[in-house]
FIKEMI-215300 format. One record per residue (C-alpha): chain; residue in three letters; x, y, z; residue number from 1. Coordinates in steps of 0.05 Angstrom, whole numbers, plus 5000, padded with zeros to 4 digits. Example, Ala and Ser with C-alpha at 12.3 -4.5 7.8 and 13.67 -1.06 7.14 Angstrom:
REM residues 2
{kette: A, rest: ALA, east: 5246, north: 4910, up: 5156, nr: 1} .
{kette: A, rest: SER, east: 5273, north: 4979, up: 5143, nr: 2} .
END
This chain:
REM residues 60
{kette: A, rest: MET, east: 0468, north: 1768, up: 9411, nr: 1} .
{kette: A, rest: LYS, east: 0504, north: 1830, up: 9436, nr: 2} .
{kette: A, rest: TYR, east: 0504, north: 1858, up: 9506, nr: 3} .
{kette: A, rest: GLU, east: 0534, north: 1923, up: 9529, nr: 4} .
{kette: A, rest: VAL, east: 0545, north: 1949, up: 9600, nr: 5} .
{kette: A, rest: ILE, east: 0551, north: 2025, up: 9597, nr: 6} .
{kette: A, rest: GLU, east: 0571, north: 2072, up: 9654, nr: 7} .
{kette: A, rest: GLN, east: 0529, north: 2135, up: 9648, nr: 8} .
{kette: A, rest: ALA, east: 0513, north: 2189, up: 9699, nr: 9} .
{kette: A, rest: GLY, east: 0530, north: 2145, up: 9759, nr: 10} .
{kette: A, rest: ALA, east: 0489, north: 2086, up: 9734, nr: 11} .
{kette: A, rest: TRP, east: 0506, north: 2022, up: 9697, nr: 12} .
{kette: A, rest: ILE, east: 0460, north: 2008, up: 9638, nr: 13} .
{kette: A, rest: VAL, east: 0451, north: 1940, up: 9607, nr: 14} .
{kette: A, rest: GLN, east: 0434, north: 1940, up: 9533, nr: 15} .
{kette: A, rest: HIS, east: 0415, north: 1881, up: 9491, nr: 16} .
{kette: A, rest: ASP, east: 0423, north: 1892, up: 9416, nr: 17} .
{kette: A, rest: GLY, east: 0422, north: 1967, up: 9427, nr: 18} .
{kette: A, rest: VAL, east: 0360, north: 1970, up: 9472, nr: 19} .
{kette: A, rest: GLU, east: 0364, north: 1986, up: 9546, nr: 20} .
{kette: A, rest: VAL, east: 0338, north: 1926, up: 9586, nr: 21} .
{kette: A, rest: ALA, east: 0362, north: 1943, up: 9657, nr: 22} .
{kette: A, rest: ARG, east: 0396, north: 1997, up: 9699, nr: 23} .
{kette: A, rest: PHE, east: 0436, north: 1987, up: 9763, nr: 24} .
{kette: A, rest: PRO, east: 0475, north: 2031, up: 9812, nr: 25} .
{kette: A, rest: GLU, east: 0535, north: 1984, up: 9812, nr: 26} .
{kette: A, rest: GLN, east: 0576, north: 1952, up: 9756, nr: 27} .
{kette: A, rest: ASP, east: 0577, north: 1884, up: 9788, nr: 28} .
{kette: A, rest: GLN, east: 0500, north: 1882, up: 9790, nr: 29} .
{kette: A, rest: ALA, east: 0498, north: 1898, up: 9716, nr: 30} .
{kette: A, rest: LEU, east: 0548, north: 1843, up: 9700, nr: 31} .
{kette: A, rest: VAL, east: 0509, north: 1793, up: 9742, nr: 32} .
{kette: A, rest: GLU, east: 0447, north: 1811, up: 9702, nr: 33} .
{kette: A, rest: VAL, east: 0483, north: 1799, up: 9636, nr: 34} .
{kette: A, rest: SER, east: 0508, north: 1732, up: 9662, nr: 35} .
{kette: A, rest: ARG, east: 0438, north: 1712, up: 9683, nr: 36} .
{kette: A, rest: ARG, east: 0409, north: 1731, up: 9615, nr: 37} .
{kette: A, rest: LEU, east: 0464, north: 1693, up: 9578, nr: 38} .
{kette: A, rest: GLY, east: 0453, north: 1632, up: 9622, nr: 39} .
{kette: A, rest: GLU, east: 0379, north: 1631, up: 9603, nr: 40} .
{kette: A, rest: ALA, east: 0391, north: 1645, up: 9529, nr: 41} .
{kette: A, rest: GLU, east: 0398, north: 1595, up: 9473, nr: 42} .
{kette: A, rest: VAL, east: 0461, north: 1623, up: 9443, nr: 43} .
{kette: A, rest: GLY, east: 0469, north: 1569, up: 9391, nr: 44} .
{kette: A, rest: GLU, east: 0518, north: 1579, up: 9334, nr: 45} .
{kette: A, rest: THR, east: 0510, north: 1655, up: 9332, nr: 46} .
{kette: A, rest: GLY, east: 0550, north: 1665, up: 9396, nr: 47} .
{kette: A, rest: ALA, east: 0547, north: 1724, up: 9443, nr: 48} .
{kette: A, rest: SER, east: 0588, north: 1786, up: 9457, nr: 49} .
{kette: A, rest: LEU, east: 0596, north: 1833, up: 9516, nr: 50} .
{kette: A, rest: ALA, east: 0625, north: 1903, up: 9515, nr: 51} .
{kette: A, rest: VAL, east: 0636, north: 1948, up: 9575, nr: 52} .
{kette: A, rest: ARG, east: 0640, north: 2023, up: 9564, nr: 53} .
{kette: A, rest: TYR, east: 0664, north: 2069, up: 9619, nr: 54} .
{kette: A, rest: GLN, east: 0647, north: 2142, up: 9627, nr: 55} .
{kette: A, rest: ALA, east: 0704, north: 2189, up: 9610, nr: 56} .
{kette: A, rest: ARG, east: 0743, north: 2212, up: 9671, nr: 57} .
{kette: A, rest: ARG, east: 0769, north: 2282, up: 9679, nr: 58} .
{kette: A, rest: ALA, east: 0841, north: 2289, up: 9699, nr: 59} .
{kette: A, rest: GLY, east: 0860, north: 2329, up: 9759, nr: 60} .
END
């Protein structure tokens, strides 16, 4: 079970196994959604992972 929270164009996208499942205006809302989903899931022996990807920032 793999979750990603991705910053893109001012939004925070939650993906589960590569598929977008939610979109939020704030990072904390996206992380709360992942936490809720993990709390409801039966993780079992396979485990779970979470990655956070930030949009590249321009210097200057």
